[in-house]
C-alpha positions in Angstrom: 3.2 -13.2 7.3 4.4 -14.3 10.7 2.1 -16.8 12.4 0.3 -17.7 9.1 0.8 -20.2 6.4 -0.8 -20.8 3.0 -3.5 -23.5 2.5 -4.0 -24.8 -1.0 -7.5 -25.5 -2.1 -9.1 -27.0 -5.2 -11.4 -24.9 -7.4 -12.9 -25.5 -10.8 -10.2 -23.2 -12.3 -7.2 -24.6 -10.6 -5.6 -24.3 -7.1 -6.5 -21.2 -4.8 -4.8 -20.3 -1.6 -5.9 -19.0 1.8 -3.7 -17.6 4.5 -4.4 -19.4 7.8 -3.1 -18.8 11.3 -0.9 -21.3 12.9 -2.7 -21.0 16.3 -4.6 -24.0 17.4 -8.3 -24.3 16.5 -10.8 -23.0 19.2 -14.4 -23.4 19.7 -16.7 -21.0 17.7 -18.9 -18.5 19.5 -22.6 -18.1 18.9 -21.7 -14.9 17.0 -19.4 -16.7 14.6 -21.7 -19.6 13.9 -25.1 -18.6 15.0 -28.0 -20.8 16.0 -31.1 -19.9 14.0 -34.6 -21.0 14.9 -36.0 -21.9 11.4 -39.5 -22.9 12.7 -40.9 -19.7 11.0 -40.2 -21.1 7.5 -43.2 -23.3 8.1 -45.5 -20.4 9.0 -48.4 -19.1 6.9 -47.2 -15.7 7.9 -44.8 -14.0 5.3 -43.5 -11.8 8.2 -42.4 -14.9 10.0 -40.6 -16.3 7.0 -39.0 -13.0 6.3 -37.7 -12.9 9.9 -35.9 -16.1 9.3 -34.7 -14.9 6.0 -33.1 -12.0 7.7 -31.1 -14.1 10.2 -30.0 -16.4 7.3 -28.9 -13.4 5.3 -26.8 -12.1 8.2 -25.1 -15.6 8.6 -24.6 -16.2 4.9 -22.8 -12.9 4.4 -20.5 -13.2 7.5 -19.5 -16.8 8.3 -21.3 -18.8 5.7 -22.3 -21.2 8.3 -25.2 -21.4 10.8 -27.0 -24.0 13.0 -30.6 -24.7 12.3 -33.0 -25.6 15.1 -36.7 -26.5 14.8 -36.1 -27.8 11.4 -38.9 -30.3 11.3 -36.9 -33.5 10.5 -38.1 -36.1 12.9 -35.5 -37.4 15.3 -36.7 -41.0 14.7 -36.0 -40.5 11.1 -32.4 -39.3 11.8 -31.8 -42.2 14.2 -33.2 -44.7 11.8 -30.8 -43.6 9.1 -27.9 -43.4 11.6 -28.6 -47.0 12.6 -28.6 -48.0 9.0 -25.3 -46.3 8.4 -23.8 -48.1 11.4 -25.1 -51.4 10.2 -23.6 -50.8 6.8 -20.1 -49.6 7.8 -19.6 -52.2 10.5 -19.8 -54.9 7.8 -16.6 -56.6 6.5 -15.0 -54.7 3.7 -15.6 -57.5 1.2 -19.3 -57.0 1.7 -19.2 -53.3 1.3 -17.1 -53.7 -1.8 -20.1 -55.0 -3.6 -21.4 -51.4 -3.7 -18.1 -49.7 -4.3 -17.6 -46.7 -6.5 -15.9 -48.9 -9.0 -19.3 -50.3 -10.1 -21.0 -46.9 -10.4 -21.0 -44.5 -13.3 -21.7 -41.5 -11.2 -19.8 -42.0 -7.9 -22.8 -43.6 -6.1 -22.1 -46.2 -3.4 -19.2 -46.9 -1.0 -16.0 -45.0 -0.8 -13.7 -47.2 1.0 -10.8 -46.2 3.5 -7.8 -44.6 1.9 -9.6 -44.1 -1.4 -10.0 -40.3 -1.4 -8.1 -37.1 -0.7 -10.2 -33.9 -0.6 -7.2 -31.7 -0.3 -3.9 -32.5 -2.1 -1.7 -31.0 0.6 -3.2 -32.7 3.5 -3.4 -36.5 4.3 -5.7 -38.9 2.7 -9.2 -38.8 4.1 -9.4 -41.1 7.0 -13.0 -42.0 6.4 -15.4 -44.2 4.6 -18.7 -42.9 3.0 -21.7 -44.0 1.1 -23.5 -41.8 -1.2 -26.7 -41.6 -3.3 -28.0 -38.9 -5.7 -31.4 -37.6 -6.6 -33.9 -40.2 -8.0 -37.3 -38.9 -9.1 -38.9 -42.3 -8.4 -38.3 -41.7 -4.6 -39.3 -38.0 -4.6 -42.8 -37.6 -3.1 -43.4 -34.4 -5.1 -43.0 -36.3 -8.5 -46.3 -37.8 -9.6 -45.1 -39.3 -12.9 -41.2 -39.6 -13.4 -41.9 -40.6 -17.0 -43.5 -37.1 -17.6 -40.2 -35.3 -16.6 -38.8 -33.3 -19.6 -35.8 -35.0 -21.2 -33.6 -32.0 -20.8 -34.0 -32.5 -17.0 -33.9 -36.3 -17.0 -30.5 -36.1 -18.9 -29.0 -34.7 -15.6 -30.0 -37.5 -13.3 -27.2 -39.4 -11.6 -29.0 -42.0 -9.5 -28.4 -45.7 -9.9 -30.5 -48.6 -8.6 -27.2 -50.3 -8.1 -26.8 -48.8 -4.6 -29.9 -50.6 -3.4 -29.4 -53.9 -5.3 -26.0 -54.4 -3.7 -27.1 -53.5 -0.2 -30.2 -55.8 -0.2 -28.4 -58.0 2.4 -29.5 -55.2 4.9 -33.3 -55.4 4.7 -33.9 -52.0 6.5 -31.1 -50.0 4.8 -32.9 -48.7 1.8 -35.9 -47.6 3.8 -33.8 -46.0 6.4 -31.6 -44.0 4.1 -34.5 -42.9 1.7 -36.6 -41.8 4.7 -33.8 -39.4 5.8 -33.2 -38.3 2.2 -36.9 -37.6 1.7 -37.2 -35.7 4.9 -34.1 -33.5 4.0 -35.4 -33.0 0.5 -38.7 -31.6 1.9 -36.8 -29.3 4.3 -34.4 -28.0 1.7 -37.4 -27.1 -0.6 -38.8 -25.0 2.3 -35.3 -23.5 3.1 -34.6 -22.5 -0.6 -37.7 -20.3 -0.5 -36.4 -18.5 2.5 -33.0 -18.1 0.8 -34.9 -16.4 -2.0 -36.3 -14.0 0.4 -32.9 -13.4 2.0 -31.8 -12.3 -1.5 -34.6 -10.0 -2.0 -36.1 -12.1 -4.6 -39.6 -13.5 -5.0 -40.2 -16.4 -2.7 -40.7 -18.8 -5.5 -37.7 -17.6 -7.5 -35.8 -20.9 -7.3 -38.8 -23.3 -7.3 -38.6 -24.2 -11.0 -34.8 -24.3 -10.9 -35.0 -26.9 -8.1 -37.9 -29.0 -9.2 -35.6 -32.0 -9.7 -32.5 -30.9 -7.8 -29.1 -32.2 -7.5 -30.0 -33.5 -4.1 -27.6 -36.1 -2.7 -26.6 -37.5 0.7 -23.5 -38.9 2.0 -23.3 -41.2 5.1 -19.8 -40.6 6.5 -18.0 -42.9 8.9 -14.9 -41.6 10.6 -12.7 -44.0 12.6 -10.1 -42.2 14.8 -7.2 -40.9 13.0 -4.4 -43.4 13.3 -1.3 -42.7 15.3 0.8 -43.3 12.2 -0.9 -40.4 10.4 -0.5 -38.2 13.4 3.3 -39.0 13.7 3.6 -37.7 10.0 2.1 -34.4 10.9 -0.9 -33.7 13.1 -1.9 -30.5 11.3 -2.1 -32.3 8.0 -3.8 -35.5 9.3 -7.6 -35.1 8.5 -10.7 -37.2 8.4 -11.8 -35.2 5.4 -9.5 -32.5 3.9 -10.1 -28.8 3.7 -12.7 -27.9 1.0 -15.7 -25.9 0.1 -19.0 -27.5 -1.0 -19.9 -27.0 -4.7 -23.7 -26.5 -4.8 -26.4 -24.2 -3.3 -26.2 -25.3 0.3 -25.4 -28.3 2.5 -27.3 -29.5 5.6 -25.3 -31.5 7.9 -26.4 -33.8 10.8 -23.4 -34.7 13.0 -23.2 -37.0 16.0 -22.1 -35.7 19.5 -18.4 -36.6 19.0 -17.5 -33.4 17.0 -14.7 -33.0 14.6 -16.1 -30.4 12.1 -13.8 -27.4 11.8 -14.6 -24.1 10.0 -12.1 -21.6 8.6 -12.8 -17.9 9.4 -12.2 -15.0 6.8 -9.2 -14.1 9.3 -7.7 -17.7 8.8 -8.6 -19.1 12.2 -9.9 -22.6 12.4 -13.0 -22.9 14.6 -14.5 -26.1 16.2 -18.2 -26.3 15.0 -19.1 -28.3 18.2 -22.3 -30.4 17.9 -25.5 -28.6 19.1 -28.2 -31.0 20.0 -31.3 -30.9 17.7 -29.7 -28.9 15.0 -28.4 -29.3 11.5 -25.3 -27.3 10.4 -26.0 -25.3 7.2 -23.3 -23.9 4.9 -23.3 -22.1 1.7 -22.0 -23.7 -1.5 -19.6 -22.4 -4.2 -22.4 -22.1 -6.8 -24.6 -19.9 -4.5 -21.5 -17.7 -3.7 -21.0 -17.3 -7.4 -24.6 -16.4 -8.4 -24.7 -14.0 -5.4 -21.7 -12.1 -6.7 -19.8 -13.2 -3.6 -22.3 -11.7 -1.3 -23.0 -15.1 0.3 -19.9 -16.9 1.4 -18.8 -20.5 0.7 -16.6 -21.3 3.6 -13.6 -23.7 3.9 -14.2 -26.5 6.3 -12.8 -30.0 7.2 -13.2 -32.7 9.7 -10.8 -34.2 12.2 -11.7 -37.1 14.5 -8.9 -37.2 17.1 -11.1 -38.9 19.5 -10.8 -42.6 20.5 -14.5 -43.3 19.3 -15.9 -43.4 15.7 -17.8 -40.5 14.5 -20.8 -40.4 12.0 -22.1 -37.5 10.0 -24.9 -37.3 7.4 -24.7 -34.4 5.0 -27.4 -33.5 2.5 -26.2 -31.5 -0.5 -28.9 -29.4 -2.3 -28.4 -27.8 -5.8 -30.2 -26.7 -9.0 -31.6 -29.1 -11.7 -28.5 -30.0 -13.6 -29.8 -28.4 -16.8 -30.3 -25.0 -15.2 -27.9 -22.1 -16.2 -27.7 -19.3 -13.8 -25.8 -16.0 -14.0 -25.4 -13.5 -11.1 -28.8 -12.8 -9.5 -30.4 -9.5 -10.4 -30.7 -8.5 -6.8 -26.9 -8.8 -6.3 -25.9 -6.4 -9.1 -25.8 -2.6 -9.1 -23.6 0.2 -10.3 -21.1 -0.4 -7.5 -21.2 -4.1 -7.9 -21.4 -5.3 -11.4 -21.6 -9.1 -12.3 -18.3 -10.8 -11.7 -19.2 -14.0 -13.4 -20.7 -15.3 -16.6 -23.6 -17.8 -16.5 -22.8 -21.4 -16.2 -25.0 -24.4 -16.0 -25.2 -26.4 -12.8 -23.9 -29.5 -14.8 -20.9 -27.7 -16.2 -20.1 -26.3 -12.7 -20.2 -29.7 -11.1 -18.2 -31.2 -14.0 -15.4 -28.7 -13.8 -15.1 -29.3 -10.0 -15.0 -33.0 -10.4 -12.4 -32.6 -13.1 -10.3 -30.5 -10.9 -10.4 -33.3 -8.2 -9.8 -36.1 -10.8 -13.4 -37.4 -10.2 -14.8 -37.1 -13.7 -17.6 -39.4 -14.7 -16.6 -42.4 -16.9 -18.1 -40.6 -19.8 -15.6 -37.9 -19.4 -12.5 -40.1 -19.1 
């Protein structure tokens, strides 16, 4: 098609392709990525929560992305975590290497520069990241981690390694876990509104997310080097084109911008920073269990500015042992179920396998 080209993407079942326009990215309008006031999710009024659910449903079925304001995560908590991230990434590589992924079983820790490529047909990712995954010992809603059923415990992917090897930064663990806990509390409120948006009982997902696949990544994006731009500006990325694989993602991004979202028509949009918001997007697993009603949208990041960029995404998914098929509210005579049930753990394993990121047990 004139004015278009094919973009290859990774999926659990092999490469998939999207037709994208060759026109330059443009800034998104509020109709394309709406700003939703989610303050109503904390209301005692069901009508208030349903009103937010209606707006989320509209965004989830059109763009798969929205900004979320009045989310309740304290600005001080965000800034404390950001300061911790900056302190960590500004260390020499030999210190950060103490907590590198090579010492982790489950991809916790530091992902150094030039070590990952989210998209096989774009450049390497010009970024560093630090990741941690759900640990019930730090979950305020868990009274006794030892009482958690073994079937759920088998899915835990946390490692104390990440804190032991960052102990040289006395405030790092406190700052990062404070942000993770605040995001976890918000996600648990938000998932109930997602249930309402899908015409399900408000507590439908509660048991499935009692000990969720809840992780954060601290991302550091230096400016994309001139050498990469010389090889091809379009393919030079800070993180390559991809979709997220779980329920939903909540992203805090700094004021420097760089996030780009692909529309259904193949146009790249700049998701410019909006003060006081998180960006929320639908993940692949949610798209699957909604029978493709909710959209998992392709996105990427490009830091072409001369200043460094930071972002802090929080990824929320089901307990690893949960198996979910297409939701009953997403099936009718005209829309039979497209997908078989699959466990959260198997879904994640397939996706990691497709990107050559299997755990060491799977090698």
